C-alpha positions in Angstrom: 0.1 0.0 -0.1 1.3 3.6 -0.9 2.3 5.8 1.9 -0.2 8.4 1.0 -3.0 5.8 1.2 -1.6 4.7 4.6 -2.1 8.2 6.0 -5.6 8.9 4.2 -6.8 5.3 5.7 -5.7 6.8 9.4 -7.0 10.4 9.0 -10.3 9.6 7.5 -12.3 8.1 10.4 -10.6 10.7 12.9 -11.1 13.8 11.0 -13.7 13.5 8.4 -16.2 11.8 10.2 -16.4 14.2 13.5 -16.5 17.0 10.8 -19.5 15.6 8.9 -21.2 14.9 12.3 -20.7 18.6 13.4 -21.8 20.1 10.3 -25.2 17.6 10.4 -25.8 18.4 14.1 -25.3 22.3 13.6 -27.6 22.3 10.3 -30.4 20.3 12.2 -30.4 21.9 15.5 -30.3 25.5 13.9 -33.1 24.8 11.7 -35.4 23.2 14.2 -34.6 26.1 16.8 -35.4 28.6 14.2 -38.5 27.4 12.8 -40.3 25.7 15.7 -39.7 28.9 18.0 -40.6 31.4 15.3 -43.7 29.3 14.4 -44.7 29.0 18.1 -44.3 32.6 18.9 -46.2 33.6 15.7 -49.4 31.4 16.8 -49.2 32.8 20.4 -49.3 36.3 18.8 -51.8 35.3 16.5 -54.1 34.2 19.3 -53.6 37.4 21.3 -54.3 39.5 18.2 -57.6 37.4 17.8 -58.6 37.6 21.3 -58.0 41.6 21.0 -60.0 41.9 17.9 -62.9 39.6 19.4 -63.1 41.6 22.6 -63.3 44.8 20.3 -65.9 43.4 18.1 -68.0 42.2 21.2 -67.6 45.7 22.9 -68.9 47.3 19.2 -71.8 45.4 19.3 -72.7 46.0 23.0 -72.3 49.5 22.0 -74.9 49.3 19.0 -77.3 47.2 21.5 -77.0 50.2 24.0 -78.0 52.5 21.3 -81.1 50.4 20.3 -82.0 50.6 24.1 -81.2 53.9 25.0 -84.3 56.0 26.5 -86.5 57.5 23.6 -84.4 55.9 20.9 -87.1 53.5 19.7 -89.7 56.5 19.9 -87.2 58.9 17.8 -86.5 56.0 15.4 -90.4 55.5 14.7 -90.9 59.3 14.2 -87.6 59.7 12.2 -89.4 60.5 9.0 -91.4 63.3 10.6 -89.1 64.5 13.3 -85.6 63.8 12.0 -84.0 66.2 14.4 -85.2 64.4 17.4 -83.5 61.3 16.3 -80.2 63.3 15.8 -80.5 64.9 19.1 -81.2 61.4 20.9 -78.2 59.6 19.0 -75.9 62.8 20.2 -76.9 62.5 23.7 -76.0 58.9 23.6 -72.5 59.7 22.1 -72.0 62.4 24.9 -72.4 59.5 27.4 -70.1 57.0 25.6 -66.8 58.6 24.8 -65.2 55.4 23.6 -67.7 55.5 20.7 -65.7 57.1 17.8 -68.8 57.3 15.5 -72.1 56.2 15.1 -74.7 56.4 12.3 -78.2 54.9 11.6 -79.3 54.4 8.0 -82.5 53.6 6.5 -83.8 50.7 4.3 -82.5 52.6 1.4 -79.1 53.5 3.0 -80.0 56.8 3.6 -78.4 58.5 6.5 -81.0 59.2 9.3 -78.8 60.4 12.1 -75.1 60.4 12.5 -72.6 61.7 15.2 -69.8 64.1 14.2 -66.6 62.8 13.0 -63.4 63.6 14.9 -61.3 66.5 13.2 -59.2 64.9 10.7 -60.8 61.7 10.8 -62.6 60.0 7.4 -64.4 56.7 7.0 -63.2 54.9 3.9 -65.7 55.1 0.9 -65.4 51.3 0.6 -67.3 50.9 3.7 -70.7 49.3 3.1 -73.3 47.6 5.2 -71.0 44.8 5.6 -71.0 43.1 9.2 -67.2 44.5 10.0 -64.3 46.3 8.2 -60.9 47.2 9.5 -59.1 50.2 8.5 -56.4 52.8 9.2 -56.7 56.5 9.1 -53.0 57.1 8.9 -52.7 57.0 12.7 -54.8 54.5 14.6 -56.4 51.3 13.8 -60.2 51.1 13.7 -63.1 48.5 13.6 -66.1 49.3 11.8 -69.4 47.3 12.6 -72.7 47.1 11.0 -75.9 45.5 12.7 -79.4 45.4 11.8 -82.1 47.4 13.9 -84.2 44.8 15.8 -87.7 46.2 17.1 -88.9 45.6 20.5 -91.1 43.0 18.9 -88.1 41.0 17.6 -88.7 42.0 14.0 -86.0 43.5 11.6 -86.9 47.1 11.1 -84.8 47.5 7.9 -82.6 50.0 9.7 -78.8 49.7 10.1 -76.6 51.0 13.0 -72.9 51.5 12.0 -70.4 52.2 14.6 -66.5 52.7 14.5 -64.5 51.8 17.6 -60.7 52.5 18.1 -58.5 49.3 18.4 -56.6 50.7 21.3 -55.7 47.4 23.0 -54.6 45.9 19.7 -52.4 48.9 18.8 -51.1 48.9 22.5 -50.3 45.1 22.1 -48.6 45.6 18.7 -46.4 48.3 19.9 -45.6 46.4 23.1 -44.5 43.4 21.3 -42.4 45.5 19.0 -40.7 47.0 21.8 -40.2 44.0 24.0 -39.2 41.4 21.7 -38.5 43.5 18.4 -41.3 41.2 16.5 -43.0 43.5 13.8 -46.8 42.7 13.5 -48.3 43.7 10.5 -52.1 43.4 9.7 -53.5 42.9 6.3 -57.2 43.3 5.6 -58.1 41.8 2.2 -54.5 42.7 1.2 -54.7 46.0 2.5 -51.7 47.0 5.0 -53.3 48.1 8.4 -50.2 49.8 9.7 -49.1 53.5 10.3 -45.2 53.0 9.6 -44.4 54.1 6.0 -41.3 52.0 6.1 -43.1 48.8 6.8 -45.6 49.7 4.0 -42.6 50.0 1.7 -41.3 46.8 3.1 -44.5 44.9 2.4 -45.0 46.3 -0.9 -41.5 45.6 -2.1 -40.1 42.6 -0.3 -41.0 39.1 -1.1 -43.2 38.1 1.9 -43.6 34.4 2.1 -44.1 32.1 4.9 -40.7 30.6 6.2 -38.7 33.2 4.2 -36.1 35.6 5.5 -35.9 39.3 4.6 -33.7 42.2 5.3 -34.9 45.4 6.8 -33.1 48.3 8.7 -29.7 46.4 8.5 -31.6 43.4 10.5 -32.5 39.9 9.1 -36.2 38.8 10.0 -37.9 35.5 9.7 -41.5 35.7 8.0 -44.6 33.9 9.6 -48.0 34.4 8.3 -51.3 33.6 10.2 -55.0 34.0 9.3 -56.9 35.7 12.2 -60.4 35.9 10.4 -61.8 35.7 6.8 -60.7 39.2 5.9 -57.8 39.5 8.3 -54.2 38.2 8.0 -51.3 38.7 10.2 -47.7 38.8 9.2 -45.0 38.5 11.9 -41.4 39.4 11.2 -39.3 37.9 14.1 -35.7 39.3 14.4 -33.0 36.5 13.9 -30.2 38.2 16.0 -30.8 36.0 18.8 -31.2 33.0 16.6 -27.6 33.7 14.8 -26.2 34.0 18.3 -27.6 31.0 19.5 -26.2 29.3 16.3 -22.8 30.9 16.8 -22.5 29.5 20.3 -23.6 26.1 19.1 -21.0 26.3 16.4 -18.2 27.4 18.9 -19.2 24.3 20.9 -18.9 22.1 18.1 -15.5 23.7 17.0 -14.1 23.0 20.6 -15.2 19.2 19.9 -13.7 19.3 16.5 -10.4 20.8 17.8 -10.1 18.0 20.4 -10.8 15.3 17.8 -8.0 17.1 15.7 -5.6 17.0 18.4 -6.3 13.5 19.2 -6.0 12.6 15.4 -2.7 14.4 15.3 -1.3 12.6 18.6 -2.1 9.2 16.6 -0.8 10.8 13.6 2.4 11.4 15.2 2.9 8.1 16.4 2.1 6.8 13.1 4.5 9.0 11.3 7.3 8.1 13.7 7.0 4.4 12.7 6.3 5.0 8.9 8.3 8.1 8.2 10.6 9.3 10.6 12.7 6.6 11.3 13.3 5.5 7.7 14.0 9.3 7.0 16.8 9.1 9.5 18.3 6.6 7.7 18.3 8.8 4.5 19.5 11.6 6.4 22.6 9.9 7.3 23.2 9.2 3.7 22.7 13.1 2.7 25.0 13.7 5.5 27.9 11.6 4.1 27.1 13.1 0.6 27.4 16.7 2.0 30.8 15.7 3.7 32.0 14.4 0.3 31.7 11.0 1.3 30.0 8.7 -1.5 30.1 5.6 0.2 26.7 3.4 -0.3 24.3 3.2 2.3 21.9 0.4 2.6 18.5 1.1 0.9 15.1 0.9 2.3 13.4 -2.5 1.0 9.8 -1.0 1.0 7.2 -0.9 -1.7 6.1 2.6 -1.2 7.5 6.2 -1.7 10.2 6.1 0.9 11.5 3.0 -0.6 11.4 4.8 -4.3 13.0 7.8 -2.4 15.8 5.5 -1.1 16.5 4.1 -4.4 16.5 7.7 -6.1 19.2 8.6 -3.5 21.2 5.8 -4.1 21.3 6.8 -8.2 22.0 10.6 -7.1 24.9 9.3 -5.1 26.2 7.5 -8.1 26.0 10.5 -10.1 27.2 13.2 -7.7 30.8 12.4 -7.9 30.5 12.7 -11.6 28.9 16.2 -11.7 30.9 17.6 -8.7 33.6 18.8 -11.0 31.2 20.6 -13.5 29.3 22.2 -10.7 32.6 23.6 -9.5 33.6 25.2 -12.8 30.2 26.8 -13.0 30.9 28.7 -9.9 33.9 30.1 -11.5 32.6 30.6 -15.2 30.2 33.0 -17.1 27.3 30.5 -18.3 26.6 32.7 -21.4 30.2 33.2 -22.9 32.3 30.6 -21.0 34.6 33.2 -19.7 36.0 33.3 -16.1 33.4 35.4 -14.0 34.1 38.0 -11.3 34.8 35.5 -8.4 37.8 33.8 -10.5 39.0 37.2 -11.9 39.2 38.5 -8.4 41.2 35.6 -7.3 43.5 35.5 -10.3 44.3 39.3 -9.9 45.5 38.7 -6.3 47.5 35.7 -7.4 49.3 37.8 -10.4 49.8 40.6 -8.0 51.6 38.3 -5.7 53.8 37.0 -8.4 54.4 40.6 -9.7 55.6 41.5 -6.4 58.3 38.7 -6.6 59.3 39.3 -10.4 59.0 43.1 -10.2 56.6 43.2 -13.3 53.6 45.4 -13.6 50.0 44.0 -14.0 47.5 46.0 -16.1 43.7 45.8 -15.5 41.4 46.6 -18.6 37.9 47.4 -17.7 35.6 48.2 -20.7 32.0 48.0 -21.6 30.2 48.1 -24.7 28.9 51.6 -26.1 25.1 51.5 -26.8 24.5 48.0 -25.6 21.6 48.9 -23.4 19.8 50.6 -26.5 20.7 47.2 -28.7 19.4 45.0 -25.8 15.9 47.0 -25.4 15.5 47.6 -28.8 16.3 44.4 -30.6 15.6 42.2 -27.8 17.6 40.1 -25.1 18.3 37.4 -27.4 20.0 39.5 -29.9 21.8 41.1 -26.6 23.1 37.7 -25.6 24.1 36.6 -28.8 26.2 40.1 -29.3 27.9 39.4 -25.9 28.9 35.8 -27.1 30.3 37.3 -30.4 32.1 40.1 -28.5 33.7 37.6 -26.3 34.7 35.6 -29.3 36.3 38.8 -30.8 38.1 39.5 -27.4 39.7 36.0 -27.6 41.4 36.8 -30.8 42.8 40.1 -29.3 44.9 38.8 -26.2 48.6 37.8 -26.3 49.5 34.3 -27.0 50.5 33.5 -23.7 47.4 35.0 -22.1 44.7 32.7 -20.8 41.1 33.0 -22.0 39.0 30.3 -20.7 40.8 27.5 -18.7 39.0 24.0 -18.7 39.5 23.8 -14.8 39.4 26.3 -11.9 42.6 25.2 -10.6 44.1 26.5 -14.0 43.2 29.7 -13.0 46.2 30.1 -10.6 48.5 28.7 -13.1 48.4 31.4 -16.0 49.9 34.7 -16.4 46.8 36.8 -17.7 42.9 36.4 -18.1 40.0 37.8 -19.9 36.6 37.7 -17.8 33.1 38.9 -18.0 31.8 40.9 -15.1 28.2 40.8 -15.8 25.9 42.7 -18.3 28.3 44.2 -21.1 31.4 44.7 -18.8 34.4 42.7 -19.5 37.7 42.7 -17.8 41.2 41.7 -19.1 44.2 41.2 -16.4 47.7 41.3 -18.1 50.8 40.2 -16.1 54.5 40.6 -17.0 53.9 44.1 -18.1 57.0 46.2 -18.7 55.4 49.4 -19.6 52.0 50.9 -20.1 52.3 50.8 -23.8 51.9 47.0 -24.1 48.5 47.4 -22.5 47.5 50.2 -24.6 48.2 48.0 -27.9 46.0 45.3 -26.5 43.3 48.0 -25.9 43.7 49.4 -29.6 43.5 45.8 -30.9 40.3 45.4 -28.9 38.8 48.8 -30.3 39.5 47.9 -33.9 38.1 44.4 -33.6 34.9 45.7 -32.1 34.4 48.5 -34.6 33.6 46.1 -37.3 29.8 45.3 -37.7 28.0 42.4 -36.3 25.4 40.4 -38.4 22.8 39.6 -35.8 19.4 37.9 -36.5 19.4 39.6 -40.1 20.4 42.9 -38.6 24.0 44.7 -39.1 24.7 45.9 -35.6 27.5 48.4 -34.9 29.1 48.7 -31.5 32.3 49.8 -29.9 34.0 49.8 -26.4 35.2 52.5 -24.0 38.2 51.0 -22.0 39.6 52.0 -18.8 43.2 50.9 -17.7 44.8 50.7 -14.2 48.2 49.7 -13.4 49.7 47.8 -10.5 51.4 49.0 -8.3 51.0 52.8 -9.6 47.2 52.9 -9.4 46.4 50.4 -6.6 47.7 47.4 -4.7 44.5 45.4 -4.2 42.1 43.8 -6.7 39.2 46.1 -5.4 41.3 49.2 -5.9 42.5 48.1 -9.4 39.1 47.3 -10.6 37.4 50.6 -9.3 40.3 52.7 -10.8 39.9 51.0 -14.2 36.2 51.6 -13.9 36.6 55.3 -13.2 39.1 55.5 -16.2 36.5 53.5 -18.4 33.9 56.4 -17.6 36.4 59.0 -18.6 36.8 57.2 -21.9 33.2 57.2 -22.4 32.8 60.7 -21.4 35.6 61.8 -24.1 33.5 60.4 -27.1 33.5 56.7 -26.7 35.4 54.2 -28.8 38.7 54.9 -27.2 40.9 54.0 -24.1 42.2 56.0 -21.1 44.6 55.4 -18.7 43.6 55.9 -15.0 44.5 59.3 -13.5 43.7 60.5 -10.0 42.0 63.7 -11.4 39.4 61.7 -13.3 37.5 60.9 -10.0 36.0 64.5 -9.8 34.7 64.4 -13.5 33.2 61.0 -12.8 31.5 62.2 -9.6 30.2 65.1 -11.7 28.9 63.0 -14.4 27.0 60.9 -11.8 25.6 64.1 -10.2 24.7 65.4 -13.5 23.1 62.2 -14.6 20.8 62.4 -11.5 19.6 66.0 -12.0 18.9 65.4 -15.6 16.4 63.0 -15.0 14.4 65.3 -12.8 15.2 68.3 -15.1 12.5 67.7 -17.7 9.8 67.4 -15.0 11.2 70.6 -13.6 11.0 72.5 -16.9 14.6 73.2 -17.2 15.0 72.1 -20.7 14.2 74.4 -23.5 13.9 74.5 -27.3 15.7 77.4 -29.1 14.9 77.9 -32.9 17.5 78.7 -35.6 16.3 80.3 -38.9 16.8 78.3 -42.1 16.8 81.3 -44.5 15.6 80.8 -48.1 17.7 82.3 -50.8 15.3 81.5 -53.6 11.6 81.0 -54.3 8.7 82.0 -52.1 8.6 83.4 -48.6 9.2 80.7 -46.2 9.7 80.2 -42.4 12.0 77.3 -41.8 13.7 76.6 -38.4 15.8 74.0 -36.7 15.1 73.7 -33.2 18.2 72.9 -30.5 17.8 71.7 -27.2 19.0 73.8 -24.4 19.5 72.9 -20.7 19.3 75.9 -18.1 20.3 74.0 -14.9 18.6 75.3 -11.7 22.1 75.7 -10.1 24.8 75.5 -12.8 23.2 77.4 -15.5 23.2 76.6 -19.1 24.8 73.3 -19.7 26.3 72.7 -23.4 24.4 70.1 -25.5 27.8 68.5 -26.0 27.9 67.7 -22.2 24.3 66.5 -21.7 23.3 64.9 -25.1 26.2 62.3 -24.9 25.1 61.6 -21.3 21.5 61.3 -22.2 22.2 58.9 -25.0 24.6 56.9 -22.8 21.9 56.4 -20.1 18.8 55.9 -22.7 17.2 59.2 -21.3 17.5 60.7 -24.8 14.4 58.9 -25.7 12.5 61.0 -23.1 14.0 64.1 -24.3 13.5 63.3 -28.0 9.9 62.7 -27.4 9.3 65.7 -25.5 11.1 67.6 -28.5 8.8 66.3 -31.2 5.7 67.1 -28.7 6.9 70.8 -28.1 7.9 71.5 -31.8 4.3 70.5 -33.1 3.0 72.7 -30.2 4.9 75.6 -31.6 4.0 75.2 -35.2 0.3 75.2 -34.0 1.0 78.3 -32.1 2.8 79.9 -35.1 -0.3 78.5 -37.3 -2.7 80.3 -35.4 -0.8 83.6 -35.6 -1.1 83.3 -39.3 2.3 81.8 -40.2 1.2 78.9 -42.3 4.2 78.7 -44.8 6.2 77.1 -41.7 8.3 74.0 -41.5 10.3 73.2 -38.0 13.0 70.4 -38.2 13.8 68.4 -34.8 16.6 66.2 -34.4 16.2 62.5 -34.2 18.9 60.8 -31.8 20.5 57.7 -33.3 19.2 55.7 -30.1 15.6 56.9 -31.0 16.0 55.9 -34.6 17.4 52.5 -33.8 16.1 51.3 -30.5 13.0 53.8 -29.7 9.4 54.1 -31.0 9.6 57.7 -32.5 6.9 56.7 -35.0 4.2 56.4 -32.4 5.4 59.8 -30.7 5.0 61.5 -34.0 1.5 60.2 -34.5 0.3 61.2 -31.1 1.8 64.6 -31.6 0.1 64.8 -35.3 -3.1 63.9 -33.5 -3.0 66.3 -30.5 -2.1 69.5 -32.4 -3.6 71.3 -35.4 -0.8 71.2 -38.1 0.1 69.6 -41.4 2.4 66.9 -41.4 4.8 68.5 -43.8 5.3 71.2 -41.3 7.3 68.9 -39.4 10.8 67.6 -40.4 12.9 65.0 -38.6 16.8 65.3 -38.7 18.9 62.2 -38.9 22.6 61.7 -39.1 24.8 59.2 -41.2 26.2 58.0 -38.0 22.8 56.9 -36.7 21.8 55.3 -40.0 24.6 52.8 -40.0 23.9 51.3 -36.6 21.0 49.4 -37.6 20.3 50.0 -41.2 17.4 47.6 -41.9 15.5 49.0 -39.2 16.2 52.6 -40.0 14.9 51.9 -43.6 11.7 50.7 -42.5 11.3 53.3 -39.5 11.8 56.3 -42.2 9.5 54.9 -44.8 6.9 54.8 -42.0 7.6 58.4 -40.9 7.4 59.4 -44.5 4.2 57.9 -45.3 2.8 60.1 -42.5 3.8 63.2 -44.8 6.6 64.2 -42.4 9.7 65.4 -44.1 13.1 63.9 -43.5 16.4 65.6 -43.5 20.2 64.1 -43.5 22.0 66.2 -41.1 26.0 66.5 -41.2 26.2 65.1 -44.8 29.6 64.2 -45.8 31.1 63.1 -42.6 29.9 59.4 -42.5 30.8 56.3 -44.2 28.4 55.6 -47.0 26.9 59.0 -47.8 26.0 58.4 -51.5 24.3 55.1 -50.8 22.2 56.5 -48.1 20.7 59.0 -50.6 19.5 56.2 -52.6 18.3 54.0 -49.8 16.5 56.4 -47.4 13.4 58.6 -48.3 15.3 61.9 -47.6 13.8 65.3 -48.4 16.5 67.6 -47.5 20.3 67.5 -47.6 22.2 69.6 -44.9 26.0 70.0 -45.7 28.3 69.9 -42.8 29.9 73.1 -41.4 33.1 71.4 -42.2 32.6 72.0 -45.9 31.4 75.5 -45.4 34.3 76.9 -43.2 37.0 77.2 -45.9 35.3 77.6 -49.1 36.3 81.1 -49.5 39.8 80.2 -49.0 40.4 76.8 -50.2 39.3 75.8 -53.8 39.2 72.3 -53.0 36.6 72.7 -50.3 34.4 74.8 -52.9 34.9 72.0 -55.5 33.5 69.5 -52.9 30.6 71.9 -52.1 29.8 72.2 -55.7 29.8 68.5 -56.3 27.4 68.0 -53.2 25.0 70.6 -54.3 25.0 69.3 -58.0 24.4 65.6 -56.6 21.3 67.1 -54.4 19.9 68.9 -57.2 20.0 66.0 -59.5 18.2 63.9 -56.8 15.5 66.9 -56.2 16.7 67.3 -52.7 16.6 70.5 -50.9 20.0 72.0 -49.7 20.7 73.4 -46.6 24.2 74.9 -45.8 25.0 74.9 -42.1 27.7 77.0 -40.4 27.5 80.1 -42.9 29.3 82.8 -40.8 30.5 85.4 -43.5 29.3 87.5 -46.5 32.0 86.0 -48.8 30.3 82.3 -47.8 26.9 83.6 -48.4 27.8 85.0 -51.9 29.5 81.8 -52.7 26.6 79.6 -51.8 24.1 81.8 -53.5 26.1 81.8 -56.8 26.0 77.7 -56.4 22.1 78.2 -55.9 22.2 76.6 -52.6 18.5 76.8 -51.3 18.6 77.5 -47.7 21.6 79.1 -45.4 21.6 78.4 -41.7 24.4 79.8 -39.5 25.4 83.0 -37.4 25.5 85.1 -40.5 21.9 85.7 -40.1 20.8 84.3 -36.7 21.9 82.3 -33.8 19.7 79.9 -32.1 17.1 81.8 -29.8 13.7 81.7 -28.4 10.6 81.2 -30.6 9.2 84.6 -30.6 12.7 86.1 -31.4 13.6 83.8 -34.3 10.1 84.6 -35.9 10.9 88.5 -35.3 14.0 87.9 -37.3 12.1 86.2 -40.3 9.5 89.1 -40.3 12.3 91.9 -40.3 14.3 89.9 -43.0 11.6 89.4 -45.3 10.6 93.2 -45.0 13.9 94.3 -45.7 14.1 91.9 -48.8 10.9 93.3 -50.1 12.0 96.8 -49.8 15.2 96.0 -51.7 13.2 94.2 -54.3 10.8 97.3 -54.6 13.8 99.8 -54.9 15.4 97.7 -57.7 12.1 97.7 -59.5 12.1 101.5 -59.1 15.5 102.0 -60.6 14.8 99.6 -63.6 11.6 101.8 -64.1 13.7 105.2 -64.1 
């Protein structure tokens, strides 16, 4: 029998049966108590109500008999036809002597009133009252009983007259109120389905709730049990009994039975404890001794349990595990020292190796170099293209790194003990961070040569998942003993040097210098403040006009981001833009710039400037790894502008990082009607190819080709070739960095479309930038008009 079956066999009669018995007793006792008690109480109350009505009815008939026997009443009735006032006077006298009589009336055989007492103020008799023997009604305040009786003459014959009286059911009202106060039982009377109660909330309850015998209803946050009784042919009583006491009694009973269940459970646990000791604990102790031996490295066999249950199977499994542990222990030890993704040594083994090499270098007198580097833009590649592509890139990078180390340097030994036998080692610390330790170094130049080999290897593109991905590395180098004497200090200083290399433009290496600590701390501080600057409205957009030299009057601008730091003042874009790209925050800034650009265009449109285009820069990070398409769609939907009024500027360096993705994205942006400009043309790697591959509208000539065109003929020839190429492809041409009149004249002679530079205007606030254009076109119109006047003269 299986072990689980044994446990169930023991637990079932000890736990399940008492619980079932507990539930049965609780349910039966509660139902019997609730139904029998409530029904008995309802019966008693209905008997009392019936008795109160019977007494009131008898008293009413006695009053009518007294009316008939009243002195002179018979004579007044017989002369009612001739002397009606006499009958009225006699009835009033009777009423004056019987104050408990609310109303009395004498009717003829034709149902005409012969005499009647005055009705109390505010009291009215229901119109439904006919000559029926009795009727119950309510005037909104009290319960009444209306009685009708034939007038019998002194000779015992029916005279055809009727006497009707109305008496107040004071005793019944008092009984209902006392019952409600004493026991909270609500008594409700229905006369031919008419509710005889003065409580408006009870009337609403009866009219809305489902009142059926044996049901429960909720009213005024309480639960009531409904019982119905027929008092008479036309009268029904409904009693609503509060279930608070019933619920309390049920809870008390459940508590009592719970104690019984707990006691049964404790007894069951006691029995179970003993059973487990025999069936489980003792066999497990034998298995525990086997585990202890294995944990101590002792793989000697232990006699297995010869049982046909789970513990017997577990004992067999332990034996199989013992047989395989010895074979796998070596592999487990290796996993503790090596990176699972790349197969390179990890940080644990790297630190241990540095310590070993430092000790050897102290004896030999050699230096030790630590190269700490991470991949530029890896975060954007990993987030934009997916973690699978990121992992593949790390494995490819590790493969290239192995090609860069010296012939006697160690890459990935096959056993942890070999870590202490090599002179150098390359390792992966985590993420995109790699380290290389070089021993037996005679000069820093040897370490610099290895760093240059690494940079050259990593500069070549990687083909990953049908994407051509470009990356590079920033390398920091620290030397033992100059830059530190412990592994931790050397790694920290190499990391600092790496940040300095990244800050100086990436894709380079830097040796550690103690002066680097301050810039690194400043970079960390600047990164922290940059993340809150956008919310604090510290970023602004300045607009630089792009002045048209030919054609119609147009207002074209390029916006440039500025950071007005709350404490440091204006921070150069050359400082915060690379930092934003490194941290990925450039996507937030880029999305904000697109939204603000569209907002400004809408503002100018409302001012009447419709012939307007504003370009905003699209970071390579946004282009290759972000989602600027959705940002542009949202901005175009949010603001009342034409798509062609927005232009995005891209760079050749951004296009070459992930060309396939960039082509697809730019085609989608172009399909929206947004213009696309290629910035810094001529400074990239494949300018001519990009002009054919990408949907470009505007070509911006980099300032390096403009700077010397008035002094170097070669620069002017290159400029002419670029403008001619753009014209042949029907592209607009914008010359950047124009600062002199001579440069302007040369560009105008070569039919360059737009001029952008300090000669006309610097980047400035939106209103001031627009005022420049207004003044520029106003002056241009004056010059044109003066020329026409001279021609006419």
